[in-house]
ChimeraX commands (.cxc) that place a marker at each C-alpha (Angstrom):
marker #1 position -9.58,-15.79,27.25 radius 0.5
marker #1 position -9.11,-20.27,26.51 radius 0.5
marker #1 position -6.14,-21.34,26.08 radius 0.5
marker #1 position -7.75,-24.49,25.06 radius 0.5
marker #1 position -6.58,-25.32,21.16 radius 0.5
marker #1 position -8.94,-27.01,19.05 radius 0.5
marker #1 position -7.49,-27.87,15.97 radius 0.5
marker #1 position -4.68,-30.65,17.33 radius 0.5
marker #1 position -7.67,-32.59,18.55 radius 0.5
marker #1 position -6.32,-33.19,22.47 radius 0.5
marker #1 position -8.69,-31.19,24.73 radius 0.5
marker #1 position -6.45,-31.26,27.84 radius 0.5
marker #1 position -3.45,-29.81,26.19 radius 0.5
marker #1 position -3.40,-26.34,25.88 radius 0.5
marker #1 position -2.47,-24.13,23.39 radius 0.5
marker #1 position 1.16,-22.98,24.70 radius 0.5
marker #1 position 1.80,-27.20,25.27 radius 0.5
marker #1 position 0.54,-27.93,21.87 radius 0.5
marker #1 position 2.77,-24.89,21.05 radius 0.5
marker #1 position 5.92,-25.88,21.70 radius 0.5
marker #1 position 5.71,-29.42,20.40 radius 0.5
marker #1 position 4.74,-28.46,17.22 radius 0.5
marker #1 position 8.09,-25.19,16.93 radius 0.5
marker #1 position 10.16,-28.00,18.27 radius 0.5
marker #1 position 8.81,-30.78,15.64 radius 0.5
marker #1 position 9.82,-28.46,12.51 radius 0.5
marker #1 position 13.24,-27.23,14.42 radius 0.5
marker #1 position 14.26,-30.80,14.53 radius 0.5
marker #1 position 12.76,-32.18,10.68 radius 0.5
marker #1 position 14.73,-29.59,9.61 radius 0.5
marker #1 position 18.15,-28.75,11.29 radius 0.5
marker #1 position 18.53,-31.86,13.64 radius 0.5
marker #1 position 18.00,-32.49,16.91 radius 0.5
marker #1 position 21.65,-31.42,18.40 radius 0.5
marker #1 position 21.12,-28.42,16.21 radius 0.5
marker #1 position 18.16,-27.33,17.59 radius 0.5
marker #1 position 18.67,-24.70,20.82 radius 0.5
marker #1 position 15.99,-24.64,23.47 radius 0.5
marker #1 position 15.23,-21.19,23.03 radius 0.5
marker #1 position 14.64,-21.49,18.84 radius 0.5
marker #1 position 12.03,-23.59,20.01 radius 0.5
marker #1 position 10.61,-21.62,22.42 radius 0.5
marker #1 position 11.25,-18.10,19.72 radius 0.5
marker #1 position 9.48,-20.66,17.14 radius 0.5
marker #1 position 6.48,-20.96,19.72 radius 0.5
marker #1 position 6.28,-17.53,21.13 radius 0.5
marker #1 position 6.72,-18.29,24.15 radius 0.5
marker #1 position 9.96,-17.28,26.88 radius 0.5
marker #1 position 12.37,-19.86,27.07 radius 0.5
marker #1 position 11.90,-20.18,30.91 radius 0.5
marker #1 position 8.54,-20.50,30.47 radius 0.5
marker #1 position 8.89,-23.83,28.57 radius 0.5
marker #1 position 9.90,-26.03,32.01 radius 0.5
marker #1 position 6.52,-24.68,32.91 radius 0.5
marker #1 position 5.55,-28.23,30.74 radius 0.5
marker #1 position 9.01,-30.14,29.77 radius 0.5
marker #1 position 11.35,-31.01,32.17 radius 0.5
marker #1 position 14.15,-31.18,29.18 radius 0.5
marker #1 position 14.77,-31.25,25.77 radius 0.5
marker #1 position 14.75,-34.12,25.52 radius 0.5
marker #1 position 11.36,-34.67,26.67 radius 0.5
marker #1 position 10.03,-32.53,24.48 radius 0.5
marker #1 position 12.04,-35.03,21.45 radius 0.5
marker #1 position 9.87,-37.82,22.57 radius 0.5
marker #1 position 6.54,-35.81,22.64 radius 0.5
marker #1 position 7.16,-34.67,19.20 radius 0.5
marker #1 position 7.51,-38.51,18.34 radius 0.5
marker #1 position 4.26,-39.56,19.81 radius 0.5
marker #1 position 3.00,-37.29,18.13 radius 0.5
marker #1 position 4.56,-36.55,14.07 radius 0.5
marker #1 position 6.53,-39.79,14.05 radius 0.5
marker #1 position 4.94,-41.54,10.83 radius 0.5
marker #1 position 4.52,-44.77,12.53 radius 0.5
marker #1 position 2.61,-43.33,15.57 radius 0.5
marker #1 position 0.50,-40.25,13.37 radius 0.5
marker #1 position -1.92,-43.62,12.27 radius 0.5
marker #1 position -5.02,-42.28,13.35 radius 0.5
marker #1 position -8.32,-44.50,13.55 radius 0.5
marker #1 position -9.62,-42.29,10.98 radius 0.5
marker #1 position -7.24,-43.79,8.17 radius 0.5
marker #1 position -10.20,-46.05,7.49 radius 0.5
marker #1 position -10.53,-48.86,4.04 radius 0.5
marker #1 position -13.54,-50.65,3.30 radius 0.5
marker #1 position -13.22,-53.94,2.98 radius 0.5
marker #1 position -14.84,-54.23,-0.49 radius 0.5
marker #1 position -13.01,-57.12,-1.26 radius 0.5
marker #1 position -10.29,-60.02,0.15 radius 0.5
marker #1 position -8.17,-58.59,2.50 radius 0.5
marker #1 position -5.02,-59.36,0.09 radius 0.5
marker #1 position -7.13,-56.24,-2.33 radius 0.5
marker #1 position -7.40,-54.34,1.48 radius 0.5
marker #1 position -4.20,-54.57,2.24 radius 0.5
marker #1 position -3.24,-52.97,-1.19 radius 0.5
marker #1 position -5.36,-50.66,-0.54 radius 0.5
marker #1 position -4.39,-49.71,3.24 radius 0.5
marker #1 position -0.40,-49.47,2.46 radius 0.5
marker #1 position -1.73,-46.68,-0.64 radius 0.5
marker #1 position -3.43,-44.81,1.75 radius 0.5
marker #1 position -1.04,-44.82,4.40 radius 0.5
marker #1 position 1.82,-43.93,1.95 radius 0.5
marker #1 position -0.27,-41.20,0.94 radius 0.5
marker #1 position -0.90,-39.94,4.14 radius 0.5
marker #1 position 2.82,-40.53,5.33 radius 0.5
marker #1 position 3.94,-38.40,1.92 radius 0.5
marker #1 position 1.80,-35.44,2.84 radius 0.5
marker #1 position 4.00,-34.57,5.89 radius 0.5
marker #1 position 8.08,-34.69,4.62 radius 0.5
marker #1 position 9.37,-33.49,8.14 radius 0.5
marker #1 position 7.61,-36.88,9.34 radius 0.5
marker #1 position 10.40,-38.53,7.00 radius 0.5
marker #1 position 13.34,-36.13,7.99 radius 0.5
marker #1 position 11.94,-37.08,11.92 radius 0.5
marker #1 position 12.88,-40.56,11.17 radius 0.5
marker #1 position 16.16,-39.63,9.95 radius 0.5
marker #1 position 16.47,-37.85,13.31 radius 0.5
marker #1 position 16.02,-40.35,15.19 radius 0.5
marker #1 position 18.22,-43.42,12.93 radius 0.5
marker #1 position 21.41,-40.58,12.92 radius 0.5
marker #1 position 21.23,-38.90,16.48 radius 0.5
marker #1 position 19.52,-41.53,18.68 radius 0.5
marker #1 position 20.81,-44.59,16.81 radius 0.5
marker #1 position 17.36,-45.76,17.02 radius 0.5
marker #1 position 16.33,-46.23,20.18 radius 0.5
marker #1 position 12.96,-45.75,19.86 radius 0.5
marker #1 position 12.24,-48.01,17.57 radius 0.5
marker #1 position 11.31,-50.84,19.30 radius 0.5
marker #1 position 8.64,-48.62,21.21 radius 0.5
marker #1 position 7.63,-47.30,17.96 radius 0.5
marker #1 position 7.42,-50.60,16.03 radius 0.5
marker #1 position 5.53,-51.80,18.85 radius 0.5
marker #1 position 2.75,-49.38,18.81 radius 0.5
marker #1 position 2.51,-49.15,15.44 radius 0.5
marker #1 position 2.17,-52.69,15.15 radius 0.5
marker #1 position -0.92,-52.28,17.78 radius 0.5
marker #1 position -2.36,-49.93,15.60 radius 0.5
marker #1 position -2.42,-51.95,12.24 radius 0.5
marker #1 position -4.19,-54.63,14.49 radius 0.5
marker #1 position -6.89,-52.17,14.74 radius 0.5
marker #1 position -7.42,-50.90,11.09 radius 0.5
marker #1 position -7.31,-55.31,9.72 radius 0.5
marker #1 position -10.93,-55.98,8.86 radius 0.5
marker #1 position -11.46,-59.15,11.25 radius 0.5
marker #1 position -14.50,-60.46,9.37 radius 0.5
marker #1 position -12.44,-60.63,6.33 radius 0.5
marker #1 position -10.08,-62.74,7.99 radius 0.5
marker #1 position -9.91,-65.75,10.18 radius 0.5
marker #1 position -9.44,-65.49,13.56 radius 0.5
marker #1 position -6.97,-67.34,13.58 radius 0.5
marker #1 position -5.06,-65.57,10.77 radius 0.5
marker #1 position -5.66,-62.49,11.88 radius 0.5
marker #1 position -1.89,-61.93,13.93 radius 0.5
marker #1 position -0.72,-63.29,11.19 radius 0.5
marker #1 position -2.02,-60.65,9.03 radius 0.5
marker #1 position -0.57,-57.98,11.10 radius 0.5
marker #1 position 2.74,-58.96,11.23 radius 0.5
marker #1 position 3.29,-59.44,7.42 radius 0.5
marker #1 position 1.39,-55.82,6.88 radius 0.5
marker #1 position 3.17,-54.14,9.43 radius 0.5
marker #1 position 6.22,-55.15,7.78 radius 0.5
marker #1 position 5.22,-54.71,4.70 radius 0.5
marker #1 position 4.26,-51.67,5.88 radius 0.5
marker #1 position 7.48,-50.69,7.36 radius 0.5
marker #1 position 9.35,-51.75,4.03 radius 0.5
marker #1 position 7.15,-49.00,1.78 radius 0.5
marker #1 position 8.01,-46.67,4.38 radius 0.5
marker #1 position 11.70,-46.98,4.27 radius 0.5
marker #1 position 11.28,-46.49,0.20 radius 0.5
marker #1 position 9.87,-43.33,0.93 radius 0.5
marker #1 position 12.67,-41.96,2.91 radius 0.5
marker #1 position 15.24,-43.44,0.34 radius 0.5
marker #1 position 12.91,-41.43,-2.88 radius 0.5
marker #1 position 12.52,-38.19,-0.11 radius 0.5
marker #1 position 16.87,-38.10,-0.12 radius 0.5
marker #1 position 16.78,-38.68,-3.57 radius 0.5
marker #1 position 14.70,-35.80,-3.75 radius 0.5
marker #1 position 17.18,-33.49,-1.91 radius 0.5
marker #1 position 19.57,-35.04,-3.80 radius 0.5
marker #1 position 18.20,-33.62,-6.51 radius 0.5
marker #1 position 17.36,-30.24,-5.32 radius 0.5
marker #1 position 20.99,-29.87,-3.43 radius 0.5
marker #1 position 22.59,-27.48,-6.90 radius 0.5
marker #1 position 19.02,-25.47,-6.33 radius 0.5
marker #1 position 18.95,-25.10,-2.56 radius 0.5
marker #1 position 21.73,-25.40,0.17 radius 0.5
marker #1 position 18.85,-25.76,2.69 radius 0.5
marker #1 position 19.13,-29.80,3.20 radius 0.5
marker #1 position 19.32,-30.81,6.90 radius 0.5
marker #1 position 21.82,-33.38,6.29 radius 0.5
marker #1 position 24.20,-34.23,3.59 radius 0.5
marker #1 position 22.81,-36.68,1.13 radius 0.5
marker #1 position 25.77,-38.42,0.27 radius 0.5
marker #1 position 25.65,-38.75,4.58 radius 0.5
marker #1 position 22.44,-40.53,3.62 radius 0.5
marker #1 position 22.89,-42.61,0.77 radius 0.5
marker #1 position 26.37,-43.99,2.39 radius 0.5
marker #1 position 24.15,-45.07,5.76 radius 0.5
marker #1 position 21.62,-46.87,2.84 radius 0.5
marker #1 position 24.53,-48.60,0.82 radius 0.5
marker #1 position 26.50,-49.96,3.90 radius 0.5
marker #1 position 22.51,-51.09,5.12 radius 0.5
marker #1 position 23.12,-49.45,8.04 radius 0.5
marker #1 position 19.17,-47.96,8.47 radius 0.5
marker #1 position 18.06,-51.45,7.02 radius 0.5
marker #1 position 19.90,-53.84,9.72 radius 0.5
marker #1 position 19.94,-51.45,12.65 radius 0.5
marker #1 position 15.77,-51.46,11.73 radius 0.5
marker #1 position 15.86,-54.87,11.39 radius 0.5
marker #1 position 18.36,-55.75,14.59 radius 0.5
marker #1 position 15.39,-53.86,16.61 radius 0.5
marker #1 position 12.06,-55.01,14.98 radius 0.5
marker #1 position 13.23,-58.66,15.64 radius 0.5
marker #1 position 13.73,-58.01,19.74 radius 0.5
marker #1 position 10.57,-55.89,19.67 radius 0.5
marker #1 position 9.39,-59.86,18.94 radius 0.5
marker link #1:1,2 radius 0.2
marker link #1:2,3 radius 0.2
marker link #1:3,4 radius 0.2
marker link #1:4,5 radius 0.2
marker link #1:5,6 radius 0.2
marker link #1:6,7 radius 0.2
marker link #1:7,8 radius 0.2
marker link #1:8,9 radius 0.2
marker link #1:9,10 radius 0.2
marker link #1:10,11 radius 0.2
marker link #1:11,12 radius 0.2
marker link #1:12,13 radius 0.2
marker link #1:13,14 radius 0.2
marker link #1:14,15 radius 0.2
marker link #1:15,16 radius 0.2
marker link #1:16,17 radius 0.2
marker link #1:17,18 radius 0.2
marker link #1:18,19 radius 0.2
marker link #1:19,20 radius 0.2
marker link #1:20,21 radius 0.2
marker link #1:21,22 radius 0.2
marker link #1:22,23 radius 0.2
marker link #1:23,24 radius 0.2
marker link #1:24,25 radius 0.2
marker link #1:25,26 radius 0.2
marker link #1:26,27 radius 0.2
marker link #1:27,28 radius 0.2
marker link #1:28,29 radius 0.2
marker link #1:29,30 radius 0.2
marker link #1:30,31 radius 0.2
marker link #1:31,32 radius 0.2
marker link #1:32,33 radius 0.2
marker link #1:33,34 radius 0.2
marker link #1:34,35 radius 0.2
marker link #1:35,36 radius 0.2
marker link #1:36,37 radius 0.2
marker link #1:37,38 radius 0.2
marker link #1:38,39 radius 0.2
marker link #1:39,40 radius 0.2
marker link #1:40,41 radius 0.2
marker link #1:41,42 radius 0.2
marker link #1:42,43 radius 0.2
marker link #1:43,44 radius 0.2
marker link #1:44,45 radius 0.2
marker link #1:45,46 radius 0.2
marker link #1:46,47 radius 0.2
marker link #1:47,48 radius 0.2
marker link #1:48,49 radius 0.2
marker link #1:49,50 radius 0.2
marker link #1:50,51 radius 0.2
marker link #1:51,52 radius 0.2
marker link #1:52,53 radius 0.2
marker link #1:53,54 radius 0.2
marker link #1:54,55 radius 0.2
marker link #1:55,56 radius 0.2
marker link #1:56,57 radius 0.2
marker link #1:57,58 radius 0.2
marker link #1:58,59 radius 0.2
marker link #1:59,60 radius 0.2
marker link #1:60,61 radius 0.2
marker link #1:61,62 radius 0.2
marker link #1:62,63 radius 0.2
marker link #1:63,64 radius 0.2
marker link #1:64,65 radius 0.2
marker link #1:65,66 radius 0.2
marker link #1:66,67 radius 0.2
marker link #1:67,68 radius 0.2
marker link #1:68,69 radius 0.2
marker link #1:69,70 radius 0.2
marker link #1:70,71 radius 0.2
marker link #1:71,72 radius 0.2
marker link #1:72,73 radius 0.2
marker link #1:73,74 radius 0.2
marker link #1:74,75 radius 0.2
marker link #1:75,76 radius 0.2
marker link #1:76,77 radius 0.2
marker link #1:77,78 radius 0.2
marker link #1:78,79 radius 0.2
marker link #1:79,80 radius 0.2
marker link #1:80,81 radius 0.2
marker link #1:81,82 radius 0.2
marker link #1:82,83 radius 0.2
marker link #1:83,84 radius 0.2
marker link #1:84,85 radius 0.2
marker link #1:85,86 radius 0.2
marker link #1:86,87 radius 0.2
marker link #1:87,88 radius 0.2
marker link #1:88,89 radius 0.2
marker link #1:89,90 radius 0.2
marker link #1:90,91 radius 0.2
marker link #1:91,92 radius 0.2
marker link #1:92,93 radius 0.2
marker link #1:93,94 radius 0.2
marker link #1:94,95 radius 0.2
marker link #1:95,96 radius 0.2
marker link #1:96,97 radius 0.2
marker link #1:97,98 radius 0.2
marker link #1:98,99 radius 0.2
marker link #1:99,100 radius 0.2
marker link #1:100,101 radius 0.2
marker link #1:101,102 radius 0.2
marker link #1:102,103 radius 0.2
marker link #1:103,104 radius 0.2
marker link #1:104,105 radius 0.2
marker link #1:105,106 radius 0.2
marker link #1:106,107 radius 0.2
marker link #1:107,108 radius 0.2
marker link #1:108,109 radius 0.2
marker link #1:109,110 radius 0.2
marker link #1:110,111 radius 0.2
marker link #1:111,112 radius 0.2
marker link #1:112,113 radius 0.2
marker link #1:113,114 radius 0.2
marker link #1:114,115 radius 0.2
marker link #1:115,116 radius 0.2
marker link #1:116,117 radius 0.2
marker link #1:117,118 radius 0.2
marker link #1:118,119 radius 0.2
marker link #1:119,120 radius 0.2
marker link #1:120,121 radius 0.2
marker link #1:121,122 radius 0.2
marker link #1:122,123 radius 0.2
marker link #1:123,124 radius 0.2
marker link #1:124,125 radius 0.2
marker link #1:125,126 radius 0.2
marker link #1:126,127 radius 0.2
marker link #1:127,128 radius 0.2
marker link #1:128,129 radius 0.2
marker link #1:129,130 radius 0.2
marker link #1:130,131 radius 0.2
marker link #1:131,132 radius 0.2
marker link #1:132,133 radius 0.2
marker link #1:133,134 radius 0.2
marker link #1:134,135 radius 0.2
marker link #1:135,136 radius 0.2
marker link #1:136,137 radius 0.2
marker link #1:137,138 radius 0.2
marker link #1:138,139 radius 0.2
marker link #1:139,140 radius 0.2
marker link #1:140,141 radius 0.2
marker link #1:141,142 radius 0.2
marker link #1:142,143 radius 0.2
marker link #1:143,144 radius 0.2
marker link #1:144,145 radius 0.2
marker link #1:145,146 radius 0.2
marker link #1:146,147 radius 0.2
marker link #1:147,148 radius 0.2
marker link #1:148,149 radius 0.2
marker link #1:149,150 radius 0.2
marker link #1:150,151 radius 0.2
marker link #1:151,152 radius 0.2
marker link #1:152,153 radius 0.2
marker link #1:153,154 radius 0.2
marker link #1:154,155 radius 0.2
marker link #1:155,156 radius 0.2
marker link #1:156,157 radius 0.2
marker link #1:157,158 radius 0.2
marker link #1:158,159 radius 0.2
marker link #1:159,160 radius 0.2
marker link #1:160,161 radius 0.2
marker link #1:161,162 radius 0.2
marker link #1:162,163 radius 0.2
marker link #1:163,164 radius 0.2
marker link #1:164,165 radius 0.2
marker link #1:165,166 radius 0.2
marker link #1:166,167 radius 0.2
marker link #1:167,168 radius 0.2
marker link #1:168,169 radius 0.2
marker link #1:169,170 radius 0.2
marker link #1:170,171 radius 0.2
marker link #1:171,172 radius 0.2
marker link #1:172,173 radius 0.2
marker link #1:173,174 radius 0.2
marker link #1:174,175 radius 0.2
marker link #1:175,176 radius 0.2
marker link #1:176,177 radius 0.2
marker link #1:177,178 radius 0.2
marker link #1:178,179 radius 0.2
marker link #1:179,180 radius 0.2
marker link #1:180,181 radius 0.2
marker link #1:181,182 radius 0.2
marker link #1:182,183 radius 0.2
marker link #1:183,184 radius 0.2
marker link #1:184,185 radius 0.2
marker link #1:185,186 radius 0.2
marker link #1:186,187 radius 0.2
marker link #1:187,188 radius 0.2
marker link #1:188,189 radius 0.2
marker link #1:189,190 radius 0.2
marker link #1:190,191 radius 0.2
marker link #1:191,192 radius 0.2
marker link #1:192,193 radius 0.2
marker link #1:193,194 radius 0.2
marker link #1:194,195 radius 0.2
marker link #1:195,196 radius 0.2
marker link #1:196,197 radius 0.2
marker link #1:197,198 radius 0.2
marker link #1:198,199 radius 0.2
marker link #1:199,200 radius 0.2
marker link #1:200,201 radius 0.2
marker link #1:201,202 radius 0.2
marker link #1:202,203 radius 0.2
marker link #1:203,204 radius 0.2
marker link #1:204,205 radius 0.2
marker link #1:205,206 radius 0.2
marker link #1:206,207 radius 0.2
marker link #1:207,208 radius 0.2
marker link #1:208,209 radius 0.2
marker link #1:209,210 radius 0.2
marker link #1:210,211 radius 0.2
marker link #1:211,212 radius 0.2
marker link #1:212,213 radius 0.2
marker link #1:213,214 radius 0.2
view
């Protein structure tokens, strides 16, 4: 039997490898990194715990693979094309709208960022932002921008996209607050999330790390 999976688009990734990453992604997003045991990841993936080590050295390595595939900043693929029918400002607005639409389709991706900030103190944010900015550069319609302004457009668009991302993240937190009385299955205490936001911890942490990335 062919153990290659077609649906994930990575021809070099075995089905078992893919299933482990997907299992870990949804568990990390739902209950956090430290609350997720390796045996849970294996069980959800339909493999023996010992078989996980054939693909990953540790849970930390699994987490990095999850970030690579599913963090909203890194899961932006080149197929998100926005035609440049007007000026660059019109295109940028359309691009940000398309980006937001893609992000809200996967709430677990937003939860994954909370895991990164709250449990890993944002240690991967610089790396992810650098990669994200490179992806943004690939989307900029160069014919509509003077070559000397490309870097400026990329920088401004990247910062705007990150600001939009945090607005979506805050909205997700507020929705969880509203659902609290209807469901107790919330990954983090909403008051904790809002306290982090109110104290500007999320903003300051990201701002400092993004500043170091430049």
